[in-house]
N, C-alpha and C positions, 0 to 999 in steps of 0.2 A: 504493499499500500504506500507507494511513494507519493509524494506531494511536496509542493514548495511551501516552505514555512512562511506564514504571513498572509498567504492568499485567502480572499473571502473571509476577512476578519470577523470573528464571532460566531461562525457557523461550527456547530458541533453536532455529533449524531451518535446514537446508541443502536446497536444491532443485536446485542446479547440479550435479547427479549424481543418483544415488538419493536419494530423500527420506529424511532422517534428522532426529532431533530430540533435544534433551538437556534435562533439568531440572538445572541446575546442571552438574556434571561426569558425571551418570549418563545413558546412552543410553536413550532411550524405545523401547518396542515399539509400533509404530504400526499393527499390524494388517495385514489383507489388502491387496492392491493396490488393490481398489476402494474400501476405507475410507480409504486414503492419498489417493486421488483426491478423495474429499471433503473431507479435510483440506486438501489443496492449494487447492481452490477457496475454502475459508475463510482459508486463510493469505494469498492474494493480495488478499483484501478485508477484511484485518484491520482491526478498528474500525468495520467498516460492517455494517448489517444485510443478512443475505442469506436470502431466502424459501426455504422448501422446495421450492417449484415450480422456482426457479432452480437449486437443487442438483440436482434430478431431471434437468433439462435438461442440466446440466453432466456428469452421469455417464452418461446414457443417450441423450441427444439426442432424436430423434423416435420412438424405440422403447423407452419405458420398460417394465419389468416391470409385471405386474398389481398387485404390492404395493409399488411403489416407494416410497410415502410411509413404510410401515412399516420398510423396508430402511434408509431414511435415518435415521429415528429411532434404529434399532438402532446404526447406525454412530456417530451423535452421542453415544449413551449410552455406548458403549465408549470413545470418545475422551475423554468427561468422566472416566472413571475413570483415564485415563492422564495427561490434561493438567490436571486439577483443574477443580472446578465454577466457580471464579472465572474461569478463562480462557475457558470455553466456556459461554455462557448462552443461553437461549430468550427471544426478544423478538418479540412480535406476530406468532406464526405462522411465525417464522423463526428464525435463529440469529446470534449474534455472537461472533467470537473476537477476543480481545485479548491480543496478544503483544508489544506495544511494537515495538521495532525490531530484534527478534532474528531476522532473516532474511537469508541471504546475499545475496539480490538487492538488499536495502536497502543493504548494505555495497558492493556493486558500483555502484549508483547514487551513493553518496556519493563513491567514488573516481573515478567518471567526472566528477563536478562539480569535484572538486579538480584533475583533470587538465586540464579546460578552463580553469580559472582559472590554472593554471601556464602553459599554452600561451599565453593571452592576455597574460601578463606576460612572454613570451619565455624562461621557465625550461623548455626542452625536456626535459632530462634528468630533471628532478624530475616532469614530466608522465608521461614514460615509465615512471618508477618507480611511480606511481600506477596506470597502466594495466597494468603487469605484475602488480602485486598484485591487480588486478580479475580478470585472466585466470587467476590461480592459484586463484580461487574455484571455477572449473568443474573437476568431478571426473568427466568423461565426459559422456554424454548427459544433458541436463538432465531430471529427472524420469522417469529410465529405467524402463520397465516398468509405467507408470501408464496404466491404460485410461481411456476417455471422451473425448468431444469437447473438454471444457475443458482437460485435461491435454494433448492433442494440440495445441491451439492455443498453449498456453504453451510447449510444448516447440519447436514451430516458431519462435515469436517469440524465445526465448532462443538458440536455435542461430543466428539471423540476427544477434542482438546480440553474441554472441561473435565473429562474423566482423567486425562493425563496430569492436569494441574492438581486435581484432588488427590492423586496418587503422590505426586511430588510434594505436596503440602503435608500430607499425613507422614511421609517418610521424614521430612524436615522436623516435624513436631516430635516424632518418635526419637530421633537423633538428638534433638535438642532437650530431652528429658522429660517431654510431656507424655510419657506412655500411658499412665493412668487415665488422663483426660482424654486420650485419643480412642480408647477402647471401644466406647459406644459408637462413635462415627465409623471406625473401621468396621465394626461388625455390621452395620447397615450397608456400607458400601461393598463389603464381601457378599452379603446376601443378594445385592442387586447384580453384582457382577461375579458370579461363583467360579467361573473358569479362569479369572485373571489371577494367576499365581502369585504374582508379586504382592497383591493385597493381602492374600492369606498369609504370606511370609511376614508382613508388617504387623498383622494382627497377632500372629504367634509371638513375635518379638515383643510387642507391646504388653501382651498378657504376662509373658516370661518376667519382663522387667518390673511388672506390677505385683510380683510374687504369686502369680496364678499359673503355675507350671502345668497342673493338670488340664486346665482349660486350653492352654497352648497346644498341648499334645492332642486334645480333642479336635482342635481346628484343623490340624494336620489330618487326623482320620478322616474328618468330614470331607476336606478338599480332595483327598486321595479317592475317596468313595465317589464323589461327584465326577471326577476325571473318568474314572473307570466306567461308570454307568453311562455318561453322555458321550464319550469319545473312544472308550476302550483302551485308555492309556492311563498309566499310574502317575502319581506326582513326579514333577520335573526334578533335576538335580538341585536347584535351589532350595525347594521345599525339603527335600530328602536330607540335604546337608544340614539345614537348620533344626530339623527334627532330631537328627543325631547329637547335634550340639547341645541342644536342651535336655535330651536324655542324659548326656554326660556332664550336665551342669557345667557347661563351658564358662569359665570366668570372664572370657573376653566378651561375652554377651552382656555383661553388666551395664546398667544405664550409666551414660556420662554425667557429669554435674549438671544439675538443672539450671535454667535461666528463666528469668521473667520474659514473657513474650507479650510485646505491646502489638495488639492486632490493629492494622490500619483501617479506617473506614473507607467505605466505597467512594468513588468520585462522586462528587455532588451532582444532582440533576436539577433541572429547573425547578423553581419553587411552585408550589401549587397556587392556583388562582385563588384570590380572596373570596371567601363565601359571602352569600348576600347578608344583609342585615335585617333579620327577621323582627321587624317592629310593630307589624300590625297583624290582626287576624279578623276576618269578616266572614259573614254567612253568605253563601254556602261554603262550609269548610268541611268537606266530606272525605278528605284523605283518611285511609285507614292508618292506624299507629304504625310508626316506622319500627323495624326490628331492631331492638337494642343491641343485638349481637351482630348487626350487618358488618360484613368483612369484606375488605378488598374492593375490587372493581372501580379503582379511581380512574383509570383510563377511559373505561366505558362510561362512567358518570359524566366526565368532562365532555366527551363527545356528545351526549344527550344534552347536557345544559347548553352547550354552544349552538345545537340545532334549535333548542326551543327558545332561544334568544334571538334567532335569525330576524333582522328587520324586514319589513315589506309586507307580503301576504301572510296568511295564517300558516306558521311552520308546523310541520307534523314530524315527530321523531318516533320510530317504530322499532321496538326491540323484539327480536325473534330469538328462538332457541328451543331446545328439546325440553320436555316436561321435567320439572324438578331442578332447572339450571338456575332458578333464582331470578326470573324476569320481573316477577311482581315485586319482589323485595327491592330490586335495584330500581324500578320505576317509582315506587312509594319513596324510597330514599332520596331520589333526585327531585320528585315533586315537593317534598318537605323543604329541601334546601332552597327551592325557587319560590316557595309559597309567598314570601313578601314582595316578590316582583309581580305579583297577580293580586292586587288588592281588592278586586271585585269578586273574588271567590275561586274555589277549586272544587270541581266537579269530580266524582269517581262512580264508576259503574262496572261491575264484573259482568261481562256480556255473555258468560257461560252460566245460565240460570240455575237456580237451586235444584230444579227438577231434571237437570242434565240436558235441557234443550236450549239451544242457542238463543238469546234474547233477540226478539225482532226489532228493527230499528224504530218502529212506531212506539213499541213499549218502552225503549229506552228514552225517546224523547219526552214521553209523558212523565216518566220520573224526573227528567232534568227540568222540565217546565213547572212541576210542582215545587222543585227545589227553590224556584224563583218566585214563588207565591202564586202561580197561575193553577187554580184548582177548578174542580167540577166541570160545569158545561163550558167554562172558559177555554178548556184544553180542546183544540181543534180535533175533528174525527179521523181524517185521512193523514197519511204519511207526509204527503207535499205540503199540506197546510200546517201541520205540527213543525216540519222542518223550517218552513218560512217564518213562523212564529218565534221559533228558538233563535233563528239568526237575528231577527229583528231585536229580540231581547238582549243579545249579546253585542250588538253593535255599539261601538264606542266604549266598551267595557274591556278590562283585562282580566280574563278568566283563564285558568288552566283547566283543561279537561283531560283526565285520566281514564282511558278505556281499557279494562283489563280482560285478557282471555278472548281477544277477538277472533272470530272464526275465518273472516275474509274480508276483502275490501268493500264488497257490496253491502256489508253489514255496518261498515264504518262510515261510508261516503255521507249518507244523510245527517250524520251526527257532527260534521265538521263545521265550525263557524264560519261565517261568510266575509268577515272584515278583519283587518289587521288589529293587532293588540292582544288577541287571544292566541293560546298555543295548545297543541294536542299531543298527548303522550300515550302511545298505544303499545301494549304487550300481546303477543300472539305466537302460537306454534308455527304459523305460516308466515312465509315472506310476502308481505302485502306490497308487491311491486306495482300495483295499479293506483296506489293512492297519490293524489297531487301533491306537490310541495313537500314530499317526504324524504327524510334522511333515515337510513337504516343501520341498526347496530346488530350484529350477529353476536350473541352471548354464548361463550364457551364455558366448559367447566372450570372450577377454580384451579389456579396453580397449586401445586402440592402444598407448599408453605402457607398459603392462604388457607387452604382447607384445614390443615393442622391448626392454625390460629382460630378458625371458626369452632373447631372442636374444643380448643382451650377455653374460649370465652363462655361456651355452654357448661362444660364439665368442671372447669377449674384448673388453674395452672399447676397446682401441686400434684393432682392426679396424673396429669399429662407428662409433667417433667419426671415423675417416677417411673414412667413406662414410655419413654419417647419412642423407642423402635417400635413398640406395639402400636402407638398411636399413629406412626406414618404407615404402617401396615393396614391398619383399620381404614385410613383415607383411602389408600390404594385400593382396597377391596370395595369401597364406595364408588370408585371411579371418579373421585373428587367432585361427584355430583352434590351440590349444596344440600338439597332435600335429604339425600341419603345419610350425609353427615350429621345433619341436624336431627334426623330420626334416631340414629344410633347415639347421638350425644344426649338426647333427651332420656333415652333408656338408661344410660349411665347415671345421668344427673338424678334420677328417680331411685337409683339403687345404689347408694354410697358404699355399700359392702362389696359391689363387684369390681373386679379389676378389668382393665382394658383387655387383657389376655383372655379372660374367661369370655367376654363377648366375642372376641376374634374367633374362639373354638366353635361358636355357633353359626359361623358364616362359612361352613365347608360346601363347596360347590355352588354354581351359579343359581339353581333353582332354589336351593335352601337360603341362599343370600336374599333373594326376593321375598321370601316368607319373613326373613328377620327384619327386613327394612320397612317396619310397620309400627306406629306408636300412636295410640288414640285414633284420631280421624286422619292422621298423616300416613300415606303409604306411597311407596315409589311405584308400586304396580298399578294403583289406581291413577296415579298421574299419567302413566304410559298408556293405560287403557283409555283415558279421555282422548288422547290423540288418535289411537288406533280406531276407536268408534267413528272417528270423522273421516276414515279412508273409505273409498268405494271398493267394491269386490276385487276388481283387478289390482288396485294398489295394495289391499290387505294381503292378497296372495302373494305379490312381489315382496312385501315386508317380511313374510314368514319365509319365504323360500331363499331369499338372499342371506338369510341368517344361518342357513343350513351349514354351508361350508365355513369351518373356523379358521379363516385365512385373514391375514392383516388387512387386506383391502382388495377391491375388484376393479378391473379395467372395464370400459364399455363393452368390449368384446366378451369379457368373462361374465359380465351381467346378462348379456344376451344368451350365453351358453347356459347359465343357471336357470333363467326364466324360460328357455326354450323359445325364444322370440327373435325376429329380426331386430338388428342392432338399434335402428332408430326407435322402434317401438319400446325396446327394453330401456334405452337411455331415457326417453320420455317418462316412463315409469319411475325409474330412479330419481330423476330430477324433481318429480312430484313428491316423492318421499323426502327428498332433501328440503324442498320448499316446506313441507309439513313438519320439519325437524324430527323425523323419524329415521333419518339416514344422514350421514355426515360426508363432507368431501374430505378426502384424506389429504396429507401432505403431498402426495404424488398428484400432479395435475390431472383432471378429468378422472380420478379414481374415487371410489366410494368405500366407506367403512362404517361399522357400528360402534357405538359406545358399548362397553362390555355388558352393562346392565340392560341396555336396549336389546342387545342380541339375546341375553338370557330370556328377556320378556318375549321376544319373537319366537324363540325356540318353544317356550312354554305354551304360547297361545296357539302355535301351530299344532301341538298335540291337543290341546283342550278343544280347539275347534274341530279337529279330526274326529273327537269323541262326541261331538255334539253337545258341548258344555252349555251352550246357551248363553254365553257371557258377551257375545257381540263379536261380529266378525267383519267389521267394516260396513259403512253405510251403502245402502243400495240407492244409486241416484236416480233410479226410475220412479221413486215414490217418495212421499214426505217422510221425514225422520220420525214422526210419531206414529206411523202405520206401517212398521215392518212386520212381516210374518216370518215365522221360522223357517219356512221353506226356501226363503231367499238368502239364508245367512250361512251358506256353505263357504264363503270367502274364496270361491273359486277353486276350492280343493277338489280333487277328483274323487274323494271317497269320504264325505263328510260324516258318514255314520261309524266310522272305525279308526281309531287312532293308530292302530297297527297298520291299516291300509294307507293311512297318510304316511306313515314312516317309510313303508315299502316303496310305495309308488312315487312319492314325492322327495323324500329325502335321498334315497339311493339314486333316483333319476337325476337330482340337481348334482350330486357328487360325481356321477358318471360322466354328465356332459361337461362339467368343469375339468375333469381329468383329461378328457378327449381334447378339450380346447388347449390346455397345457401341453398335451402331448404333441399337437400339431405345431405349436409355437417352438418348442424345443427341437422338434424333428427338423424344422425349417432352419433354425438356428445352427444346427449341426451341419447343415449343407452349405450355407453361404455366409460370408463374413458380414454382408450388410443386414441379414436377419439376426445374426449373433449381435451385432452392436445395438440392435432395436430392443433386446431383452433387457429389462431394468432389473436391478437388485431385488425390488419388491416381488418380481415374479419368482425368483429363487425361493424367497421366503415363503410365498403362497405355495409353491410345489412342496416345500418341506412340510408345511403345516397340513396341507391336504393328504399328503401320503401317510403322515402320522395318524390323522383322524381316521382314514380308511383302514389302515393296518389294524387299528384297535378294535374296529367294529366286530362284535362277536357273531359267530354262526353263519357267515357268508363266505364260504371258501372262494367262490368265484364272483362275489357280489360287490356291492359298495361302489367301486369305480371300475368295475370290469375285472379281468383276471389279476391275480396277485402279481404275476410276472409283468403285466403291462405297467403296473404302478412301479415295479422295480426298474424297468427299462426307462421310464419317465425320470426317476430319481437319478439313475446313472447318466443319462443325458445332461441333466443340470449339473451333475458333478464335473462332466467333461467341459462344461462351459463356464461354470461360476468361479468368480474371485474368491477364494477361501476366506479373505478377511471379512467379507460380508456374509458369507453362507455357510461357514463351517458348522456353526452351532445348530441351525435348523435342519441343514442335510444330515449332519450326524445324528440328531434326534430321531429324524424320519428313518435313516437307515437302520438304526437299533430297533425301532418299532418294526420295521418291515422284516429284519432278520428274525425277530421273535415270532412273527406271524408265519414266516416261511417254514421255520423249524416245526411249529405246532402243525402245520398243514402238509409238511413233507414236500414242499415245492423246491426242488433242487435248484432250477434255473432262478427263481427268485432269490434263493439263498446266496447263489454265486453273485448275482448283481449287487446284493446288499453288502456282501463282504468285499466286493471291488470298490464300492463307494466308501466303505469304512477305511480300506487300505489306502486308497488315493488321499482321503482327507487326512489320514495320520501322516502319510508321506509329507504332505504339504506342511503341517505343523512340526515336523521334525521328530516324531515318535517312531523311529525306524523299526525297533524290535516288535511293536504291536502291529505296525503296517505289514511287516514281512509275514507274521503269522497270519492276518487276514488274507493276504494277496496269495500266499502259498495254498491255503484252503480254497481259495476261489479257483485257482489254476487246477488243483487236484479234482475239484468237483467238475470242472469243464472236461478234463481228460477222462475221469472214471465213468461219468455218466453220459458221455457223447453230447454235451450241450452245443448250442449252435456255434459255428465256427467263428463269427465275429466276436462273440463272447470270449472265446479262447484266446484269439488274438489280443484282445484287450487286456486279458489277464497276464499273458506274456509281457506285453509292452509295459503294463503298470509295474510288474515285478521288476522289469529291467530299470525303469525310472527310479524305483526305490533303491536299487543297488548304485545307480549314479550318485543319488543323494548322500549314500553312505561311504563313497569313495571305493567301490568295488567294480571297476570298469570291465574286467573280464567277464564277470557273471552279467554285467549289463549287455555286452556285446552278444552273449548267448541268448539272452532273453529277446533282444530287439531282432536278432536273426530268426529266432522261432516264430515271433510275431509276424515278420515279413513273409515267412514261408507259409503260414496259414493264410495271410491275405492273398498270396499268389495262388494257392490252391483254390481258394474261394472265387478267384476271378475278379477281385476288386482292385483295380489298377491304380485308382487314386489313393486308396488306403495303403496299398503297398509302396507307393511313391512317397507317402507322407512318413511311413515307418522307416524307409531307407534313411530318411534325413535324421530320425532319432538315431539310427544305427551310426550315421556318420559322426554324430556328437559323441557317441561312446568311443568310436574309433579315435576321435581327436583327443579325448581324455587319455587314451593309451599312447599318445604321441604317434599314431599310425596315420600320418596326414595323407599319404598317397592312397591308402585304402579308403580314407574318408572322402577324398575327391572323387574316387571312382564310383562310389554309390551315390554321391550328390549328382554326378553326370547322369547316372541311370534315372534318377528322379527327374532331373531337368528334361530328359528326352520324353518321358511320360507327360509331363506338364506341357510340353509343346504339342504333343500328339493330341492332348485333350484340350488344347487352347485355355488352360487353367492358369489365369494370372495370379491367383492367390497361392497355388502351389509353386509357381515359379518364383514368386516373392519369397517364399520360405526357402526355396532352394539357394537363391542369391544370398539370402541371409546367412545361411549355412556355410556357403563359400567364404563370405566375410569372416566368420567365425574361424574357420580353418586357417585363413591367410592371418588373422591377428595372432592366433596362437603360434604360427610359424615365425612370427615377427615381421611379416610383410604388410606394414600398417597401411601404407598407401593403397595397396592392393585390396585391403579389407574395407577401406573406405569407399573405394569404387564399387565394390560388390554391395555394400550396405546401402548407398545412394541408389543403386538400381533396385534393390529390394523395396526401398521406400517409394520409388516412383511407381512400382506395380501394385502397391497397397491401397486398398480402399480407404481414402481420407476420413470416412465416417467410423472405420473400425479403429477407435482411438486406442485400445489395448496394444493391438499388433504395431501400430504406428509408434506408440510410446516406447515399446520394447525395442524396436529396430533403432529408434533414436538414441536410446540408452547405450546400446552396443556401438553405434556410430560415434557417440561422444567419446567412448573409451578408446576407440581406434584413432580418432583425431588426436586426442590427448598423448597417446603413445607416439604418434607421427609428429609431435611438437607443433601441432597447428591449434594452439590454445584458445584464440578468439573463436574459431569454429567450434571447439570443443564446448566452450561455454554456451554457444548459441544452441547446439544440439541437445545438451543436457537441459537447458531451460525448456525447450520444446518439449522433451520427454516429460518433464514435470507437468506441463500444462496437459498434455494428451492423457496422462494417466490419471490425473485429477478428474478430467472430463469423464473418463471411463469408470471411476469410483474404485480404481484398483488401489487399495490402501497400501499394500506392501510395495507395490511397484512404485507409487509415489515416493515412499521412504527411500528406496534404492535410488531413484533419480535424483532426490535432494541431495543424497550422499555423493553422488557422481558429479553434480553441479558444484558442491563444495569442494571436491577434489580438483575440479577444472579451474575454479576460482583461485584457489590457493597455489596453483602452478604458476611460477614467476617467469615461465618461459614465453609469454606472450605480452605484447604491448597493452597498456591499459592505463587506469587512473593510479596505479602504484600498488606495490606489494602490500602495504599496510591496509589500504581500504579493501583490497581483494581478500586478504586474510580475515578481516573482520566479517566481510559478507560470507566467506566460506564457513566460519564457525557457526554463523546464524543457521546456515543451511544444514550443517552437521547436526546441530542442536535439535532442529526441527525433525531431521531424519531419525535421530535416536529416539525422539519422542514418540515417533510412529513405530519404530521397529522393535524397540525393547519390549513393550508391553505384550507383543504377539509372539515373542520368543524367537525372532528372526536371528539367525547367527551372525548376520552382517552388523548387527548392532555392537557386538563386541569390538570390531575393527574401529568403530567411531570413538570409543572411550579415550584411547590416547590423544586422539585429535582435539577432542573437547577439552583435554587438559593441557593443550598448548603445543601438541606435536604437529608434525607435518606429514601428508600423505607420502609413503615411500613408493613412488612410481605409480604406474597406471593400474592400480589393483583391479582385477576382473571381477565384476559382479555377474554370476551365472545364474540364469533361470533353469528351473527343473526342466529337462528336455522333454518330458511327457506332456507338460502343459500345452494346450492348443494356442497356437500363436498365429 
């Protein structure tokens, strides 16, 4: 984030939470979410020229709208009016934003640099203070709510950075003598990230130094058990070593002398706007009492206040959100804060009548007219006359009208005043897009810390402080839904003898959780039911069906598959559910997801409706809501009389269609680089979740999502494609579930595929012994039971790749040769040519360069015969690797540039890896400036791809190139400083995932220099 100091004086921005900006002390209105996404792309490139084409790619990826260029220009024009023309300028067909250092991420980087320097000097408490100050900069999910591929990538990157800073901070505190104080936080972080071994090590050390040796040993056992269960691998060397030292009561583990840590406060933000001066109260004053424990929502409240104060015509502010999210509480809170600004009265009406029927506009108008003394025969008879009398009565007055639980815009429109001076605040489950002069606020669930604060205000600070970890878990199980938190808090408040842990024990499973979320007349399920009963039969069926697959989110095509509808019709239904707050837009653009509790309700109501429970199954739009008969209430389900029939016909059908959709996507991705690059990380997560769900369904050897082996084939395809940094955990969970199901059912082919997935994942994370065991078993299953030839070839090739990883090139040559022979017998020339390139890599490791060249030439011949540019690119890249290892660096550069020219530019992963190797060859050839440029491009490409480990390696290579003094530039000192920044960032990425390259970076971070062009090797079996 370069930028020229002093430009656009007074502008500063915060992105580690909702995007906010200030000019001096005045907060700026930054426009729509998509406009803010464009601003974000410029902020992270402050001081650099950004082309219009790049911004289009940042906002829409591969599917920009027809007039994307015009939309970008419009956003830029609006931002100029907010930020000032001097801050955002047009340069050469693009744009340049100059905001100096006024970004909270820059403050975070500065604090990290300070902390590293303090640690290097042995000042651990001071380092911890700097890191605490860095953590305080996060205000929830980074860049929350911003759409587009670029915002999604940055959100993922800064979420990972927060975890890294947390780990560094806890490490500094433990080393600084605050072991006892760190135990609670470490326990919570370990629970949240159970596979991050360094966190378990820190917790063990903190417990040991606190005199809790038995608990420290228990942490080791729990960590080892988790790793074996989820990945099939035991504890790593760091955990094992610490475990042994604790058992031996190693004196060197004793805590260092303690120091007092002064925690720095977070950077100041803009001061809140001064509240109104409530000096008068006049009739009608109908606002309900404000909640005494109202918590959070400052940003949303300010948006609503600003909208209601808008001069000119009658302003309307509408709050939408799911049931139980706190729309009414927020609206009442805002209305009370503005009451003094509306001296002629405040009207309130709940438009969802006590009998469950929406209040008709003429009924609402009669209530409001009586509030101003119009009674009896003076109230006009018809809707038009009542509306006219109401508007005449409000003309010239300043009245605030609060309309709660509105059904739709048609219900609201007759209740709007007709002249300026009045304002209207509306809450609704539905997005009321047809309201005139309206400003909309979408209300999400509470951030975790605010939800804990709400619990504390009801239950009491002492009880929550005594069980902080249990309180956080309680809030998580509530999905941070304010109504759910308030219900459980009320149960605790009425039972002073209960612990929070006791209440937690009652929340086992989603269905039981819904039963527990009930207190007096408050019930989460009732709130959800209110929204569900307003759906028509098609919408109700979609609501139930889309909740069947327990996946993180669904794309439009996946929604169509689950609903068994054409995509336009399916998306229209999904958007209707979003508009009714029964479904959410996920962090991925144009994807849909459920809140956890809403999914549980949808699954319950699907079974209840299938059993003919009579609790309502969506409204039938063909008749009045008050005259529904039972025969119309099957919600579109095919078997309304039987819950078992619903489960068999609908649940299994939905899972089958979704599995087929994923299978087609993955099969296409295995075929072409363009389709591969179109697959997103979320789809790998979805496949993993779906396979886990289907594998656990009982009693259906060939059911749920088709044959078990088809699920295994789908999972293996994802494993061949996915970046392990994002996909290891879900794919590992799914492979273990699939393996158990295959063993129970005696499906040898599915078993072999599941073991292949586990072996490849274990190879990637460096657990060679466990990987070898799985891969050998997979190969033996293929040979013993005559399984399909492609599966045998994959088993041989995967086993050989594992041998490469552990430095056994002779066995790798044997394995790749066996795989090539199988492909040759099967007649798959392309697979044979790809395997020959893996064999060439193994030959190169042996130093057999002539043999490597010969097999690459064979592969090249096939690529030319097939006119396969991707295969030819891989072959040229292999020739570059061979030339580099022979010391022919200029020749290596020529081959790698040729490979790059043949590569699909949208295949960011392959492009990034070639650029990484090209940078190494350029550096070895003493072409330093070109090496820096290639390594920098590698960082960009692998960041775009979401390849976490690849980005870390590219940053390390960029640091090496910058530190090399053999090229002209700004000078060695500046280059070395930049290099160390790159190495530090690379180490922060590679160390937590256990990448062996992280060790090489440690002496460089301590002030050393790279000893020549160290080669970063990719595992040869990875698809490139």
